PyMOL commands that place a pseudoatom at each C-alpha (Angstrom):
pseudoatom trace, name=CA, resn=PRO, resi=1, chain=A, elem=C, hetatm=0, pos=[0.000, 0.000, 0.000]
pseudoatom trace, name=CA, resn=GLU, resi=2, chain=A, elem=C, hetatm=0, pos=[1.051, 3.551, -0.675]
pseudoatom trace, name=CA, resn=THR, resi=3, chain=A, elem=C, hetatm=0, pos=[-0.179, 4.743, 2.732]
pseudoatom trace, name=CA, resn=GLN, resi=4, chain=A, elem=C, hetatm=0, pos=[-0.872, 3.030, 6.028]
pseudoatom trace, name=CA, resn=LEU, resi=5, chain=A, elem=C, hetatm=0, pos=[-3.045, 4.569, 8.728]
pseudoatom trace, name=CA, resn=VAL, resi=6, chain=A, elem=C, hetatm=0, pos=[-1.939, 3.724, 12.258]
pseudoatom trace, name=CA, resn=ILE, resi=7, chain=A, elem=C, hetatm=0, pos=[-3.118, 4.599, 15.762]
pseudoatom trace, name=CA, resn=SER, resi=8, chain=A, elem=C, hetatm=0, pos=[0.041, 5.825, 17.510]
pseudoatom trace, name=CA, resn=HIS, resi=9, chain=A, elem=C, hetatm=0, pos=[2.925, 8.097, 16.580]
pseudoatom trace, name=CA, resn=LYS, resi=10, chain=A, elem=C, hetatm=0, pos=[5.302, 5.410, 17.822]
pseudoatom trace, name=CA, resn=GLU, resi=11, chain=A, elem=C, hetatm=0, pos=[3.850, 2.920, 15.319]
pseudoatom trace, name=CA, resn=ARG, resi=12, chain=A, elem=C, hetatm=0, pos=[3.914, 5.590, 12.570]
pseudoatom trace, name=CA, resn=MET, resi=13, chain=A, elem=C, hetatm=0, pos=[7.578, 6.289, 13.197]
pseudoatom trace, name=CA, resn=TRP, resi=14, chain=A, elem=C, hetatm=0, pos=[8.429, 2.562, 13.225]
pseudoatom trace, name=CA, resn=PHE, resi=15, chain=A, elem=C, hetatm=0, pos=[6.703, 1.968, 9.859]
pseudoatom trace, name=CA, resn=ASN, resi=16, chain=A, elem=C, hetatm=0, pos=[8.248, 5.060, 8.305]
pseudoatom trace, name=CA, resn=ILE, resi=17, chain=A, elem=C, hetatm=0, pos=[11.796, 4.104, 9.323]
pseudoatom trace, name=CA, resn=ARG, resi=18, chain=A, elem=C, hetatm=0, pos=[11.358, 0.540, 8.087]
pseudoatom trace, name=CA, resn=MET, resi=19, chain=A, elem=C, hetatm=0, pos=[9.828, 1.511, 4.730]
pseudoatom trace, name=CA, resn=ASN, resi=20, chain=A, elem=C, hetatm=0, pos=[12.292, 4.370, 4.139]
pseudoatom trace, name=CA, resn=GLU, resi=21, chain=A, elem=C, hetatm=0, pos=[15.256, 2.039, 4.640]
pseudoatom trace, name=CA, resn=ARG, resi=22, chain=A, elem=C, hetatm=0, pos=[13.762, -0.540, 2.255]
pseudoatom trace, name=CA, resn=GLU, resi=23, chain=A, elem=C, hetatm=0, pos=[13.050, 2.087, -0.402]
pseudoatom trace, name=CA, resn=ARG, resi=24, chain=A, elem=C, hetatm=0, pos=[16.522, 3.610, 0.066]
pseudoatom trace, name=CA, resn=ARG, resi=25, chain=A, elem=C, hetatm=0, pos=[18.161, 0.283, -0.781]
pseudoatom trace, name=CA, resn=MET, resi=26, chain=A, elem=C, hetatm=0, pos=[16.009, -0.024, -3.911]
pseudoatom trace, name=CA, resn=GLN, resi=27, chain=A, elem=C, hetatm=0, pos=[16.860, 3.535, -5.005]
pseudoatom trace, name=CA, resn=LEU, resi=28, chain=A, elem=C, hetatm=0, pos=[20.583, 2.931, -4.533]
pseudoatom trace, name=CA, resn=GLN, resi=29, chain=A, elem=C, hetatm=0, pos=[20.404, -0.322, -6.524]
pseudoatom trace, name=CA, resn=GLY, resi=30, chain=A, elem=C, hetatm=0, pos=[18.712, 1.628, -9.309]
pseudoatom trace, name=CA, resn=GLY, resi=31, chain=A, elem=C, hetatm=0, pos=[21.513, 4.196, -9.330]
pseudoatom trace, name=CA, resn=GLN, resi=32, chain=A, elem=C, hetatm=0, pos=[19.456, 7.041, -7.826]
pseudoatom trace, name=CA, resn=GLN, resi=33, chain=A, elem=C, hetatm=0, pos=[21.104, 9.787, -5.784]
pseudoatom trace, name=CA, resn=VAL, resi=34, chain=A, elem=C, hetatm=0, pos=[20.048, 9.481, -2.131]
pseudoatom trace, name=CA, resn=LEU, resi=35, chain=A, elem=C, hetatm=0, pos=[20.644, 12.064, 0.598]
pseudoatom trace, name=CA, resn=HIS, resi=36, chain=A, elem=C, hetatm=0, pos=[20.483, 11.527, 4.351]
pseudoatom trace, name=CA, resn=VAL, resi=37, chain=A, elem=C, hetatm=0, pos=[18.436, 14.124, 6.242]
pseudoatom trace, name=CA, resn=GLN, resi=38, chain=A, elem=C, hetatm=0, pos=[19.411, 14.166, 9.881]
pseudoatom trace, name=CA, resn=ALA, resi=39, chain=A, elem=C, hetatm=0, pos=[16.656, 15.312, 12.197]
pseudoatom trace, name=CA, resn=PRO, resi=40, chain=A, elem=C, hetatm=0, pos=[17.286, 17.619, 15.149]
pseudoatom trace, name=CA, resn=LYS, resi=41, chain=A, elem=C, hetatm=0, pos=[17.040, 15.849, 18.487]
pseudoatom trace, name=CA, resn=TYR, resi=42, chain=A, elem=C, hetatm=0, pos=[13.907, 16.491, 20.538]
pseudoatom trace, name=CA, resn=ASN, resi=43, chain=A, elem=C, hetatm=0, pos=[12.911, 15.208, 23.948]
pseudoatom trace, name=CA, resn=SER, resi=44, chain=A, elem=C, hetatm=0, pos=[9.476, 14.166, 22.687]
pseudoatom trace, name=CA, resn=GLU, resi=45, chain=A, elem=C, hetatm=0, pos=[8.958, 10.814, 20.991]
pseudoatom trace, name=CA, resn=TRP, resi=46, chain=A, elem=C, hetatm=0, pos=[5.396, 11.636, 19.921]
pseudoatom trace, name=CA, resn=ASN, resi=47, chain=A, elem=C, hetatm=0, pos=[5.677, 13.643, 16.736]
pseudoatom trace, name=CA, resn=SER, resi=48, chain=A, elem=C, hetatm=0, pos=[9.307, 14.619, 16.599]
pseudoatom trace, name=CA, resn=PRO, resi=49, chain=A, elem=C, hetatm=0, pos=[11.228, 14.736, 13.309]
pseudoatom trace, name=CA, resn=GLN, resi=50, chain=A, elem=C, hetatm=0, pos=[12.962, 11.541, 12.198]
pseudoatom trace, name=CA, resn=ASP, resi=51, chain=A, elem=C, hetatm=0, pos=[16.150, 10.902, 10.290]
pseudoatom trace, name=CA, resn=MET, resi=52, chain=A, elem=C, hetatm=0, pos=[15.223, 10.007, 6.725]
pseudoatom trace, name=CA, resn=TYR, resi=53, chain=A, elem=C, hetatm=0, pos=[16.673, 9.287, 3.333]
pseudoatom trace, name=CA, resn=VAL, resi=54, chain=A, elem=C, hetatm=0, pos=[15.343, 11.272, 0.385]
pseudoatom trace, name=CA, resn=TRP, resi=55, chain=A, elem=C, hetatm=0, pos=[15.617, 11.015, -3.400]
pseudoatom trace, name=CA, resn=LYS, resi=56, chain=A, elem=C, hetatm=0, pos=[13.990, 12.477, -6.461]
pseudoatom trace, name=CA, resn=GLY, resi=57, chain=A, elem=C, hetatm=0, pos=[10.302, 11.575, -6.511]
pseudoatom trace, name=CA, resn=ILE, resi=58, chain=A, elem=C, hetatm=0, pos=[9.850, 10.556, -2.852]
pseudoatom trace, name=CA, resn=ARG, resi=59, chain=A, elem=C, hetatm=0, pos=[6.519, 11.620, -1.349]
pseudoatom trace, name=CA, resn=LEU, resi=60, chain=A, elem=C, hetatm=0, pos=[6.711, 13.462, 1.973]
pseudoatom trace, name=CA, resn=ILE, resi=61, chain=A, elem=C, hetatm=0, pos=[4.063, 15.169, 4.080]
pseudoatom trace, name=CA, resn=GLY, resi=62, chain=A, elem=C, hetatm=0, pos=[4.240, 18.715, 5.376]
pseudoatom trace, name=CA, resn=ALA, resi=63, chain=A, elem=C, hetatm=0, pos=[4.571, 19.243, 9.117]
pseudoatom trace, name=CA, resn=GLY, resi=64, chain=A, elem=C, hetatm=0, pos=[4.180, 23.028, 8.937]
pseudoatom trace, name=CA, resn=GLY, resi=65, chain=A, elem=C, hetatm=0, pos=[6.721, 25.821, 8.532]
pseudoatom trace, name=CA, resn=CYS, resi=66, chain=A, elem=C, hetatm=0, pos=[9.188, 26.635, 5.713]
pseudoatom trace, name=CA, resn=ASN, resi=67, chain=A, elem=C, hetatm=0, pos=[6.321, 27.104, 3.197]
pseudoatom trace, name=CA, resn=CYS, resi=68, chain=A, elem=C, hetatm=0, pos=[5.268, 23.468, 3.745]
pseudoatom trace, name=CA, resn=LEU, resi=69, chain=A, elem=C, hetatm=0, pos=[1.652, 23.266, 4.816]
pseudoatom trace, name=CA, resn=LYS, resi=70, chain=A, elem=C, hetatm=0, pos=[0.769, 20.717, 7.462]
pseudoatom trace, name=CA, resn=GLY, resi=71, chain=A, elem=C, hetatm=0, pos=[-0.950, 17.624, 6.021]
pseudoatom trace, name=CA, resn=VAL, resi=72, chain=A, elem=C, hetatm=0, pos=[-0.108, 18.389, 2.369]
pseudoatom trace, name=CA, resn=PHE, resi=73, chain=A, elem=C, hetatm=0, pos=[1.893, 15.941, 0.252]
pseudoatom trace, name=CA, resn=TYR, resi=74, chain=A, elem=C, hetatm=0, pos=[5.112, 17.146, -1.348]
pseudoatom trace, name=CA, resn=TYR, resi=75, chain=A, elem=C, hetatm=0, pos=[7.415, 15.429, -3.831]
pseudoatom trace, name=CA, resn=ILE, resi=76, chain=A, elem=C, hetatm=0, pos=[11.130, 16.059, -4.258]
pseudoatom trace, name=CA, resn=GLU, resi=77, chain=A, elem=C, hetatm=0, pos=[12.037, 17.284, -7.726]
pseudoatom trace, name=CA, resn=GLU, resi=78, chain=A, elem=C, hetatm=0, pos=[15.742, 17.933, -7.284]
pseudoatom trace, name=CA, resn=LEU, resi=79, chain=A, elem=C, hetatm=0, pos=[18.563, 17.137, -4.856]
pseudoatom trace, name=CA, resn=CYS, resi=80, chain=A, elem=C, hetatm=0, pos=[21.767, 19.142, -4.509]
pseudoatom trace, name=CA, resn=GLU, resi=81, chain=A, elem=C, hetatm=0, pos=[24.330, 17.356, -2.381]
pseudoatom trace, name=CA, resn=ALA, resi=82, chain=A, elem=C, hetatm=0, pos=[26.904, 20.146, -2.799]
pseudoatom trace, name=CA, resn=SER, resi=83, chain=A, elem=C, hetatm=0, pos=[24.648, 22.789, -1.213]
pseudoatom trace, name=CA, resn=GLY, resi=84, chain=A, elem=C, hetatm=0, pos=[22.806, 20.326, 1.027]
pseudoatom trace, name=CA, resn=SER, resi=85, chain=A, elem=C, hetatm=0, pos=[19.403, 21.288, -0.329]
pseudoatom trace, name=CA, resn=ILE, resi=86, chain=A, elem=C, hetatm=0, pos=[16.302, 19.878, -1.972]
pseudoatom trace, name=CA, resn=THR, resi=87, chain=A, elem=C, hetatm=0, pos=[13.747, 21.409, -4.292]
pseudoatom trace, name=CA, resn=LEU, resi=88, chain=A, elem=C, hetatm=0, pos=[10.120, 20.320, -4.115]
pseudoatom trace, name=CA, resn=THR, resi=89, chain=A, elem=C, hetatm=0, pos=[7.806, 20.042, -7.131]
pseudoatom trace, name=CA, resn=SER, resi=90, chain=A, elem=C, hetatm=0, pos=[6.024, 23.105, -5.705]
pseudoatom trace, name=CA, resn=GLY, resi=91, chain=A, elem=C, hetatm=0, pos=[9.226, 25.076, -6.392]
pseudoatom trace, name=CA, resn=THR, resi=92, chain=A, elem=C, hetatm=0, pos=[10.104, 25.466, -2.713]
pseudoatom trace, name=CA, resn=LYS, resi=93, chain=A, elem=C, hetatm=0, pos=[13.826, 25.083, -2.045]
pseudoatom trace, name=CA, resn=LEU, resi=94, chain=A, elem=C, hetatm=0, pos=[14.827, 23.857, 1.412]
pseudoatom trace, name=CA, resn=SER, resi=95, chain=A, elem=C, hetatm=0, pos=[18.099, 23.158, 3.162]
pseudoatom trace, name=CA, resn=LEU, resi=96, chain=A, elem=C, hetatm=0, pos=[18.329, 19.647, 4.596]
pseudoatom trace, name=CA, resn=GLN, resi=97, chain=A, elem=C, hetatm=0, pos=[18.000, 21.198, 8.055]
pseudoatom trace, name=CA, resn=GLN, resi=98, chain=A, elem=C, hetatm=0, pos=[14.744, 22.940, 7.046]
pseudoatom trace, name=CA, resn=ALA, resi=99, chain=A, elem=C, hetatm=0, pos=[13.465, 19.747, 5.417]
pseudoatom trace, name=CA, resn=SER, resi=100, chain=A, elem=C, hetatm=0, pos=[14.089, 17.808, 8.637]
pseudoatom trace, name=CA, resn=ARG, resi=101, chain=A, elem=C, hetatm=0, pos=[11.874, 20.218, 10.580]
pseudoatom trace, name=CA, resn=CYS, resi=102, chain=A, elem=C, hetatm=0, pos=[9.130, 20.845, 7.999]
pseudoatom trace, name=CA, resn=LEU, resi=103, chain=A, elem=C, hetatm=0, pos=[8.657, 17.495, 6.244]
pseudoatom trace, name=CA, resn=ARG, resi=104, chain=A, elem=C, hetatm=0, pos=[7.928, 13.952, 7.426]
pseudoatom trace, name=CA, resn=LEU, resi=105, chain=A, elem=C, hetatm=0, pos=[7.951, 10.549, 5.787]
pseudoatom trace, name=CA, resn=SER, resi=106, chain=A, elem=C, hetatm=0, pos=[4.468, 9.611, 4.592]
pseudoatom trace, name=CA, resn=TYR, resi=107, chain=A, elem=C, hetatm=0, pos=[4.431, 5.811, 4.342]
pseudoatom trace, name=CA, resn=ALA, resi=108, chain=A, elem=C, hetatm=0, pos=[2.433, 5.677, 7.586]
pseudoatom trace, name=CA, resn=ILE, resi=109, chain=A, elem=C, hetatm=0, pos=[0.289, 8.420, 9.086]
pseudoatom trace, name=CA, resn=THR, resi=110, chain=A, elem=C, hetatm=0, pos=[-1.841, 8.501, 12.221]
pseudoatom trace, name=CA, resn=TYR, resi=111, chain=A, elem=C, hetatm=0, pos=[-5.625, 8.475, 11.942]
pseudoatom trace, name=CA, resn=ALA, resi=112, chain=A, elem=C, hetatm=0, pos=[-5.770, 11.782, 13.805]
pseudoatom trace, name=CA, resn=SER, resi=113, chain=A, elem=C, hetatm=0, pos=[-3.515, 13.459, 11.231]
pseudoatom trace, name=CA, resn=TYR, resi=114, chain=A, elem=C, hetatm=0, pos=[-5.598, 12.330, 8.297]
pseudoatom trace, name=CA, resn=GLN, resi=115, chain=A, elem=C, hetatm=0, pos=[-9.079, 13.515, 9.099]
pseudoatom trace, name=CA, resn=GLY, resi=116, chain=A, elem=C, hetatm=0, pos=[-10.543, 15.441, 6.181]
pseudoatom trace, name=CA, resn=LEU, resi=117, chain=A, elem=C, hetatm=0, pos=[-8.009, 14.344, 3.551]
pseudoatom trace, name=CA, resn=THR, resi=118, chain=A, elem=C, hetatm=0, pos=[-8.435, 11.973, 0.602]
pseudoatom trace, name=CA, resn=LEU, resi=119, chain=A, elem=C, hetatm=0, pos=[-5.778, 9.402, -0.275]
pseudoatom trace, name=CA, resn=LYS, resi=120, chain=A, elem=C, hetatm=0, pos=[-5.087, 8.110, -3.751]
pseudoatom trace, name=CA, resn=GLY, resi=121, chain=A, elem=C, hetatm=0, pos=[-3.724, 4.607, -4.230]
pseudoatom trace, name=CA, resn=VAL, resi=122, chain=A, elem=C, hetatm=0, pos=[-3.970, 1.627, -1.919]
pseudoatom trace, name=CA, resn=LEU, resi=123, chain=A, elem=C, hetatm=0, pos=[-4.657, 2.454, 1.729]
pseudoatom trace, name=CA, resn=ARG, resi=124, chain=A, elem=C, hetatm=0, pos=[-4.098, -0.024, 4.571]
pseudoatom trace, name=CA, resn=LEU, resi=125, chain=A, elem=C, hetatm=0, pos=[-5.842, 0.479, 7.915]
pseudoatom trace, name=CA, resn=HIS, resi=126, chain=A, elem=C, hetatm=0, pos=[-4.051, -0.919, 10.944]
pseudoatom trace, name=CA, resn=THR, resi=127, chain=A, elem=C, hetatm=0, pos=[-6.486, -2.075, 13.580]
pseudoatom trace, name=CA, resn=GLU, resi=128, chain=A, elem=C, hetatm=0, pos=[-4.115, -2.963, 16.422]
pseudoatom trace, name=CA, resn=GLY, resi=129, chain=A, elem=C, hetatm=0, pos=[-4.329, -1.117, 19.719]
pseudoatom trace, name=CA, resn=PRO, resi=130, chain=A, elem=C, hetatm=0, pos=[-7.362, 0.891, 20.838]
pseudoatom trace, name=CA, resn=PHE, resi=131, chain=A, elem=C, hetatm=0, pos=[-9.124, 0.649, 17.470]
pseudoatom trace, name=CA, resn=SER, resi=132, chain=A, elem=C, hetatm=0, pos=[-12.751, 1.802, 17.337]
pseudoatom trace, name=CA, resn=TRP, resi=133, chain=A, elem=C, hetatm=0, pos=[-15.595, 2.260, 14.853]
pseudoatom trace, name=CA, resn=ARG, resi=134, chain=A, elem=C, hetatm=0, pos=[-14.567, 5.892, 14.611]
pseudoatom trace, name=CA, resn=HIS, resi=135, chain=A, elem=C, hetatm=0, pos=[-11.128, 4.838, 13.341]
pseudoatom trace, name=CA, resn=LEU, resi=136, chain=A, elem=C, hetatm=0, pos=[-12.789, 2.530, 10.813]
pseudoatom trace, name=CA, resn=TYR, resi=137, chain=A, elem=C, hetatm=0, pos=[-14.995, 5.349, 9.551]
pseudoatom trace, name=CA, resn=VAL, resi=138, chain=A, elem=C, hetatm=0, pos=[-12.184, 7.923, 9.340]
pseudoatom trace, name=CA, resn=GLY, resi=139, chain=A, elem=C, hetatm=0, pos=[-9.837, 5.451, 7.671]
pseudoatom trace, name=CA, resn=SER, resi=140, chain=A, elem=C, hetatm=0, pos=[-12.264, 3.948, 5.181]
pseudoatom trace, name=CA, resn=SER, resi=141, chain=A, elem=C, hetatm=0, pos=[-13.622, 7.334, 4.160]
pseudoatom trace, name=CA, resn=ARG, resi=142, chain=A, elem=C, hetatm=0, pos=[-10.100, 8.448, 3.144]
pseudoatom trace, name=CA, resn=ALA, resi=143, chain=A, elem=C, hetatm=0, pos=[-9.872, 5.857, 0.326]
pseudoatom trace, name=CA, resn=THR, resi=144, chain=A, elem=C, hetatm=0, pos=[-11.059, 6.781, -3.170]
pseudoatom trace, name=CA, resn=ALA, resi=145, chain=A, elem=C, hetatm=0, pos=[-12.513, 3.304, -3.900]
pseudoatom trace, name=CA, resn=ALA, resi=146, chain=A, elem=C, hetatm=0, pos=[-13.436, 0.213, -1.888]
pseudoatom trace, name=CA, resn=ASP, resi=147, chain=A, elem=C, hetatm=0, pos=[-11.043, -2.004, -3.853]
pseudoatom trace, name=CA, resn=LEU, resi=148, chain=A, elem=C, hetatm=0, pos=[-8.159, 0.286, -2.791]
pseudoatom trace, name=CA, resn=LEU, resi=149, chain=A, elem=C, hetatm=0, pos=[-8.824, -0.294, 0.919]
pseudoatom trace, name=CA, resn=GLU, resi=150, chain=A, elem=C, hetatm=0, pos=[-7.053, -2.993, 2.978]
pseudoatom trace, name=CA, resn=ILE, resi=151, chain=A, elem=C, hetatm=0, pos=[-7.809, -3.725, 6.612]
pseudoatom trace, name=CA, resn=ASN, resi=152, chain=A, elem=C, hetatm=0, pos=[-5.047, -5.325, 8.642]
for i in range(1, 152): cmd.bond("trace and resi %d" % i, "trace and resi %d" % (i + 1))
show_as sticks, trace
zoom trace
């Protein structure tokens, strides 16, 4: 699935790290340029920035700030290792430090973060933890078609 909806930020971060590492290996095997974005260290484990690998075409989600709206998807159009910067398809140019604060990996997102948005592609709902009918409604109503919805 392109996106997985999860209950907790801890689970979201675990999925994002795992999927980003897998995709990084595939990008490197394909000869793509990959940059490491090191996140600033925070005391909070809830929604703090994560280290991530980025490449041309990766989908990220805005966390607010640096002209990146919270909850909006962004794609990287260009990487510049020499200057330590990325350019998004929106035309916004960010240093890697700015990107680490304003963008997040988007393989997995919490249910709370996704209310009101529509997801294209396959969507998997994770039902572990304190899952309720409300989560089922919010998650299933984000998919664009029933055949694009998976429940785990």
